[in-house]
C-alpha positions as CSV (number, residue, x, y, z in Angstrom):
1,M,9.5,46.8,3.9
2,H,6.2,44.9,4.1
3,G,8.0,41.6,4.1
4,D,10.1,42.6,7.2
5,G,6.9,43.3,9.1
6,A,5.5,39.9,8.1
7,R,8.6,38.2,9.5
8,V,8.4,40.1,12.7
9,E,4.7,39.2,13.1
10,L,5.5,35.6,12.4
11,R,8.2,35.5,15.1
12,V,5.9,37.1,17.6
13,T,3.1,34.7,16.7
14,E,5.5,31.7,17.0
15,S,6.7,32.9,20.4
16,L,3.2,33.4,21.7
17,F,2.1,30.0,20.3
18,G,5.1,28.4,22.0
19,D,4.2,30.0,25.3
20,F,0.6,28.9,24.9
21,L,1.6,25.3,24.3
22,K,3.8,25.4,27.4
23,A,0.9,26.7,29.5
24,L,-1.4,24.1,28.0
25,D,1.1,21.4,28.9
26,V,1.2,22.6,32.5
27,V,-2.6,22.6,32.7
28,Q,-2.8,19.1,31.2
29,E,-0.3,17.8,33.8
30,E,-2.3,19.5,36.6
31,L,-5.6,18.0,35.4
32,N,-4.0,14.5,35.0
33,Q,-2.7,14.8,38.6
34,R,-6.2,15.7,39.9
35,W,-7.8,12.9,37.9
36,N,-5.3,10.4,39.2
37,D,-5.7,11.7,42.8
38,Q,-9.5,11.3,42.5
39,A,-9.2,7.8,41.1
40,R,-6.9,6.7,43.9
41,S,-9.3,8.1,46.5
42,G,-12.3,6.3,44.9
43,H,-14.2,9.3,43.8
44,C,-14.3,8.1,40.2
45,A,-15.1,4.5,41.0
46,A,-18.5,4.8,39.2
47,L,-16.7,5.8,36.0
48,A,-14.1,3.1,36.1
């Protein structure tokens, strides 16, 4: 009985972790786009 609960918890954890990684990927893409837009407009010229 205890083992079944552990398997269910693992599946839930894996699912949540997968969702988290997808969200993180979306955020990373958004930040990259913003960074590239700023670089093209010259706002990051001092950092380049």
